[in-house]
DOBADREN-850726 format. One record per residue (C-alpha): residue in three letters; residue number from 1; x, y, z. Coordinates in nm, 2 decimals, decimal comma. Example, Ala and Ser with C-alpha at 12.3 -4.5 7.8 and 13.67 -1.06 7.14 Angstrom:
DOBADREN-850726
<site res="ALA" n="1" px="1,23" py="-0,45" pz="0,78"/>
<site res="SER" n="2" px="1,37" py="-0,11" pz="0,71"/>
//
This chain:
DOBADREN-850726
<site res="MET" n="1" px="2,73" py="0,39" pz="-3,82"/>
<site res="ASP" n="2" px="3,06" py="0,23" pz="-3,75"/>
<site res="LEU" n="3" px="3,14" py="0,23" pz="-3,37"/>
<site res="VAL" n="4" px="3,48" py="0,39" pz="-3,41"/>
<site res="HIS" n="5" px="3,33" py="0,66" pz="-3,63"/>
<site res="ALA" n="6" px="3,06" py="0,72" pz="-3,37"/>
<site res="ILE" n="7" px="3,31" py="0,75" pz="-3,09"/>
<site res="THR" n="8" px="3,55" py="0,98" pz="-3,27"/>
<site res="ASN" n="9" px="3,30" py="1,20" pz="-3,44"/>
<site res="ARG" n="10" px="3,05" py="1,25" pz="-3,16"/>
<site res="ARG" n="11" px="3,05" py="1,60" pz="-3,03"/>
<site res="SER" n="12" px="2,89" py="1,78" pz="-2,73"/>
<site res="ILE" n="13" px="2,62" py="1,99" pz="-2,87"/>
<site res="HIS" n="14" px="2,54" py="2,34" pz="-2,73"/>
<site res="GLU" n="15" px="2,29" py="2,47" pz="-2,99"/>
<site res="PHE" n="16" px="1,98" py="2,28" pz="-3,09"/>
<site res="THR" n="17" px="1,70" py="2,33" pz="-3,34"/>
<site res="GLU" n="18" px="1,35" py="2,37" pz="-3,19"/>
<site res="ASP" n="19" px="1,24" py="2,03" pz="-3,32"/>
<site res="GLU" n="20" px="1,15" py="1,77" pz="-3,06"/>
<site res="VAL" n="21" px="1,28" py="1,42" pz="-3,09"/>
<site res="PRO" n="22" px="0,99" py="1,18" pz="-3,11"/>
<site res="LYS" n="23" px="0,92" py="1,00" pz="-2,79"/>
<site res="ASP" n="24" px="0,95" py="0,65" pz="-2,95"/>
<site res="VAL" n="25" px="1,30" py="0,75" pz="-3,07"/>
<site res="LEU" n="26" px="1,40" py="0,86" pz="-2,72"/>
<site res="ARG" n="27" px="1,26" py="0,53" pz="-2,58"/>
<site res="GLU" n="28" px="1,46" py="0,33" pz="-2,83"/>
<site res="ILE" n="29" px="1,78" py="0,52" pz="-2,75"/>
<site res="PHE" n="30" px="1,75" py="0,47" pz="-2,38"/>
<site res="SER" n="31" px="1,63" py="0,11" pz="-2,41"/>
<site res="LYS" n="32" px="1,94" py="0,02" pz="-2,61"/>
<site res="ALA" n="33" px="2,16" py="0,23" pz="-2,38"/>
<site res="ALA" n="34" px="2,04" py="0,00" pz="-2,10"/>
<site res="TRP" n="35" px="2,27" py="-0,27" pz="-2,23"/>
<site res="ALA" n="36" px="2,55" py="-0,09" pz="-2,04"/>
<site res="PRO" n="37" px="2,75" py="-0,30" pz="-1,80"/>
<site res="THR" n="38" px="2,57" py="-0,33" pz="-1,47"/>
<site res="HIS" n="39" px="2,69" py="-0,49" pz="-1,15"/>
<site res="ARG" n="40" px="2,45" py="-0,76" pz="-1,01"/>
<site res="MET" n="41" px="2,21" py="-0,67" pz="-1,30"/>
<site res="LYS" n="42" px="2,09" py="-0,38" pz="-1,09"/>
<site res="GLU" n="43" px="2,03" py="-0,14" pz="-1,38"/>
<site res="PRO" n="44" px="2,05" py="0,16" pz="-1,14"/>
<site res="TRP" n="45" px="1,97" py="0,43" pz="-1,39"/>
<site res="LEU" n="46" px="1,64" py="0,63" pz="-1,36"/>
<site res="LEU" n="47" px="1,53" py="0,90" pz="-1,60"/>
<site res="ASN" n="48" px="1,30" py="1,20" pz="-1,59"/>
<site res="ILE" n="49" px="1,27" py="1,37" pz="-1,94"/>
<site res="TYR" n="50" px="1,15" py="1,73" pz="-1,93"/>
<site res="GLN" n="51" px="1,01" py="1,85" pz="-2,26"/>
<site res="GLY" n="52" px="0,74" py="2,08" pz="-2,39"/>
<site res="GLU" n="53" px="0,54" py="2,24" pz="-2,11"/>
<site res="GLY" n="54" px="0,72" py="2,01" pz="-1,86"/>
<site res="ILE" n="55" px="1,04" py="2,22" pz="-1,90"/>
<site res="GLU" n="56" px="0,90" py="2,52" pz="-1,72"/>
<site res="PRO" n="57" px="0,89" py="2,38" pz="-1,37"/>
<site res="TYR" n="58" px="1,24" py="2,23" pz="-1,42"/>
<site res="VAL" n="59" px="1,37" py="2,56" pz="-1,54"/>
<site res="SER" n="60" px="1,21" py="2,74" pz="-1,23"/>
<site res="ALA" n="61" px="1,38" py="2,49" pz="-1,00"/>
<site res="VAL" n="62" px="1,72" py="2,55" pz="-1,18"/>
<site res="LEU" n="63" px="1,69" py="2,92" pz="-1,14"/>
<site res="SER" n="64" px="1,59" py="2,89" pz="-0,77"/>
<site res="SER" n="65" px="1,89" py="2,68" pz="-0,71"/>
<site res="TYR" n="66" px="2,12" py="2,93" pz="-0,88"/>
<site res="GLU" n="67" px="1,97" py="3,20" pz="-0,66"/>
<site res="ARG" n="68" px="2,03" py="2,99" pz="-0,34"/>
<site res="GLN" n="69" px="2,39" py="2,94" pz="-0,45"/>
<site res="GLY" n="70" px="2,45" py="3,31" pz="-0,50"/>
<site res="PHE" n="71" px="2,51" py="3,31" pz="-0,87"/>
<site res="PHE" n="72" px="2,34" py="3,65" pz="-0,91"/>
<site res="ASP" n="73" px="2,45" py="3,82" pz="-0,59"/>
<site res="ASN" n="74" px="2,73" py="4,04" pz="-0,74"/>
<site res="TYR" n="75" px="2,50" py="4,21" pz="-0,99"/>
<site res="ASN" n="76" px="2,24" py="4,49" pz="-0,96"/>
<site res="GLU" n="77" px="1,88" py="4,39" pz="-0,98"/>
<site res="GLU" n="78" px="1,84" py="4,48" pz="-1,34"/>
<site res="LYS" n="79" px="2,14" py="4,27" pz="-1,44"/>
<site res="GLN" n="80" px="2,01" py="3,99" pz="-1,23"/>
<site res="GLU" n="81" px="1,68" py="3,99" pz="-1,40"/>
<site res="ARG" n="82" px="1,85" py="3,99" pz="-1,75"/>
<site res="MET" n="83" px="2,07" py="3,70" pz="-1,65"/>
<site res="LYS" n="84" px="1,78" py="3,50" pz="-1,51"/>
<site res="GLU" n="85" px="1,57" py="3,56" pz="-1,83"/>
<site res="GLY" n="86" px="1,87" py="3,47" pz="-2,05"/>
<site res="ILE" n="87" px="1,91" py="3,14" pz="-1,86"/>
<site res="ARG" n="88" px="1,54" py="3,07" pz="-1,87"/>
<site res="GLN" n="89" px="1,52" py="3,12" pz="-2,25"/>
<site res="PHE" n="90" px="1,84" py="2,92" pz="-2,31"/>
<site res="LEU" n="91" px="1,71" py="2,62" pz="-2,11"/>
<site res="LYS" n="92" px="1,36" py="2,65" pz="-2,26"/>
<site res="ASN" n="93" px="1,51" py="2,64" pz="-2,61"/>
<site res="ILE" n="94" px="1,66" py="2,30" pz="-2,55"/>
<site res="PRO" n="95" px="1,40" py="2,04" pz="-2,66"/>
<site res="HIS" n="96" px="1,47" py="1,77" pz="-2,40"/>
<site res="HIS" n="97" px="1,64" py="1,77" pz="-2,06"/>
<site res="ALA" n="98" px="1,69" py="1,41" pz="-1,95"/>
<site res="LEU" n="99" px="1,77" py="1,40" pz="-1,58"/>
<site res="VAL" n="100" px="1,96" py="1,08" pz="-1,50"/>
<site res="TYR" n="101" px="1,96" py="0,97" pz="-1,13"/>
<site res="MET" n="102" px="2,01" py="0,66" pz="-0,92"/>
<site res="GLU" n="103" px="1,92" py="0,52" pz="-0,58"/>
<site res="ARG" n="104" px="2,18" py="0,58" pz="-0,32"/>
<site res="ASP" n="105" px="2,35" py="0,28" pz="-0,16"/>
<site res="SER" n="106" px="2,51" py="0,30" pz="0,18"/>
<site res="ASP" n="107" px="2,77" py="0,05" pz="0,07"/>
<site res="LEU" n="108" px="3,04" py="0,26" pz="-0,09"/>
<site res="ILE" n="109" px="3,16" py="-0,01" pz="-0,32"/>
<site res="LYS" n="110" px="2,81" py="-0,08" pz="-0,45"/>
<site res="TYR" n="111" px="2,74" py="0,29" pz="-0,48"/>
<site res="GLU" n="112" px="3,06" py="0,34" pz="-0,70"/>
<site res="GLU" n="113" px="2,96" py="0,04" pz="-0,91"/>
<site res="ASP" n="114" px="2,62" py="0,18" pz="-0,96"/>
<site res="TYR" n="115" px="2,76" py="0,52" pz="-1,05"/>
<site res="ALA" n="116" px="3,00" py="0,36" pz="-1,30"/>
<site res="SER" n="117" px="2,71" py="0,17" pz="-1,46"/>
<site res="VAL" n="118" px="2,50" py="0,49" pz="-1,49"/>
<site res="CYS" n="119" px="2,79" py="0,67" pz="-1,66"/>
<site res="ALA" n="120" px="2,83" py="0,38" pz="-1,91"/>
<site res="PHE" n="121" px="2,45" py="0,40" pz="-1,97"/>
<site res="ILE" n="122" px="2,49" py="0,78" pz="-2,04"/>
<site res="GLN" n="123" px="2,78" py="0,73" pz="-2,28"/>
<site res="ASN" n="124" px="2,58" py="0,46" pz="-2,46"/>
<site res="ALA" n="125" px="2,29" py="0,70" pz="-2,49"/>
<site res="GLN" n="126" px="2,52" py="0,97" pz="-2,63"/>
<site res="LEU" n="127" px="2,65" py="0,74" pz="-2,90"/>
<site res="LEU" n="128" px="2,31" py="0,60" pz="-2,99"/>
<site res="SER" n="129" px="2,18" py="0,95" pz="-3,01"/>
<site res="TRP" n="130" px="2,46" py="1,06" pz="-3,24"/>
<site res="GLU" n="131" px="2,39" py="0,76" pz="-3,47"/>
<site res="ARG" n="132" px="2,04" py="0,90" pz="-3,51"/>
<site res="GLY" n="133" px="2,15" py="1,26" pz="-3,58"/>
<site res="ILE" n="134" px="2,06" py="1,37" pz="-3,22"/>
<site res="GLY" n="135" px="2,30" py="1,58" pz="-3,02"/>
<site res="VAL" n="136" px="2,36" py="1,55" pz="-2,65"/>
<site res="LEU" n="137" px="2,54" py="1,77" pz="-2,39"/>
<site res="TRP" n="138" px="2,62" py="1,57" pz="-2,07"/>
<site res="THR" n="139" px="2,60" py="1,83" pz="-1,79"/>
<site res="THR" n="140" px="2,68" py="1,80" pz="-1,42"/>
<site res="SER" n="141" px="2,57" py="2,15" pz="-1,32"/>
<site res="PRO" n="142" px="2,59" py="2,28" pz="-0,96"/>
<site res="TYR" n="143" px="2,22" py="2,24" pz="-0,91"/>
<site res="LEU" n="144" px="2,25" py="1,87" pz="-0,92"/>
<site res="HIS" n="145" px="2,43" py="1,89" pz="-0,59"/>
<site res="ASP" n="146" px="2,16" py="2,11" pz="-0,43"/>
<site res="PRO" n="147" px="1,93" py="1,90" pz="-0,21"/>
<site res="GLN" n="148" px="1,65" py="2,16" pz="-0,24"/>
<site res="PHE" n="149" px="1,66" py="2,14" pz="-0,62"/>
<site res="ALA" n="150" px="1,60" py="1,76" pz="-0,59"/>
<site res="GLU" n="151" px="1,31" py="1,83" pz="-0,35"/>
<site res="ASP" n="152" px="1,17" py="2,09" pz="-0,59"/>
<site res="ILE" n="153" px="1,15" py="1,85" pz="-0,88"/>
<site res="GLY" n="154" px="1,01" py="1,57" pz="-0,66"/>
<site res="ILE" n="155" px="1,32" py="1,35" pz="-0,61"/>
<site res="GLY" n="156" px="1,42" py="1,28" pz="-0,25"/>
<site res="PRO" n="157" px="1,79" py="1,37" pz="-0,21"/>
<site res="ASP" n="158" px="1,83" py="1,13" pz="0,08"/>
<site res="THR" n="159" px="1,72" py="0,84" pz="-0,14"/>
<site res="TYR" n="160" px="1,86" py="0,94" pz="-0,48"/>
<site res="LYS" n="161" px="2,17" py="1,09" pz="-0,63"/>
<site res="LEU" n="162" px="2,12" py="1,32" pz="-0,93"/>
<site res="VAL" n="163" px="2,40" py="1,21" pz="-1,17"/>
<site res="ALA" n="164" px="2,36" py="1,43" pz="-1,48"/>
<site res="VAL" n="165" px="2,13" py="1,62" pz="-1,71"/>
<site res="LEU" n="166" px="2,15" py="1,53" pz="-2,08"/>
<site res="GLN" n="167" px="2,05" py="1,82" pz="-2,29"/>
<site res="MET" n="168" px="1,92" py="1,66" pz="-2,61"/>
<site res="GLY" n="169" px="1,79" py="1,76" pz="-2,95"/>
<site res="TYR" n="170" px="1,88" py="1,79" pz="-3,32"/>
<site res="PRO" n="171" px="2,20" py="1,99" pz="-3,35"/>
<site res="ASN" n="172" px="2,18" py="2,34" pz="-3,49"/>
<site res="ARG" n="173" px="2,56" py="2,36" pz="-3,50"/>
<site res="VAL" n="174" px="2,82" py="2,08" pz="-3,46"/>
<site res="PRO" n="175" px="3,16" py="2,20" pz="-3,32"/>
<site res="LYS" n="176" px="3,49" py="2,10" pz="-3,46"/>
<site res="ALA" n="177" px="3,69" py="1,82" pz="-3,31"/>
<site res="LYS" n="178" px="3,93" py="1,91" pz="-3,03"/>
<site res="PRO" n="179" px="4,26" py="1,71" pz="-3,03"/>
<site res="ARG" n="180" px="4,31" py="1,43" pz="-2,78"/>
<site res="THR" n="181" px="4,63" py="1,36" pz="-2,59"/>
<site res="PRO" n="182" px="4,83" py="1,07" pz="-2,74"/>
<site res="ILE" n="183" px="4,74" py="0,76" pz="-2,53"/>
<site res="GLU" n="184" px="5,12" py="0,69" pz="-2,48"/>
<site res="GLU" n="185" px="5,13" py="0,99" pz="-2,25"/>
<site res="LYS" n="186" px="4,86" py="0,84" pz="-2,03"/>
<site res="MET" n="187" px="4,93" py="0,47" pz="-2,04"/>
<site res="THR" n="188" px="5,20" py="0,26" pz="-1,88"/>
<site res="PHE" n="189" px="5,27" py="-0,10" pz="-1,94"/>
<site res="ILE" n="190" px="5,40" py="-0,27" pz="-1,62"/>
<site res="GLN" n="191" px="5,58" py="-0,60" pz="-1,65"/>
<site res="SER" n="192" px="5,77" py="-0,80" pz="-1,39"/>
//
């Protein structure tokens, strides 16, 4: 696939088929994504991929985080249970949840460099996935900022920053393109 075609035709996927992507294909995607720019060759990205039966504890941790954050507080008990079950089923129907995280650095400049590298890694993974017919939704859900969620899934929040969850699988539906703002409205050439 041509690079420009991949960039302009990639879509965020919200609906997936139930088919899992083979592990060797996921390994290949993330292995190639690791050619992202990385300061001091640190390669700061780390991944946990939840799939199959491994999704259940992840989903339970997500729901617990939503409860702690009060997402269900304004509803009666019956509605709360329906909402929780809807979220549970929605998340369980996504074949792969790739949690991307990185080690925290006390040096703010290095921390931002690492975060930028991880974001480049994620975009590479999205484009490489799209090339293989695999859809991705890059999410930064509120539970990623919940230290107890990190504890619940076994990632120490004082040591690591949770960056994103990539929901991955074969697309059930591909949304239409949304227009982009002309770059002239966002770019200024400055000359002396």
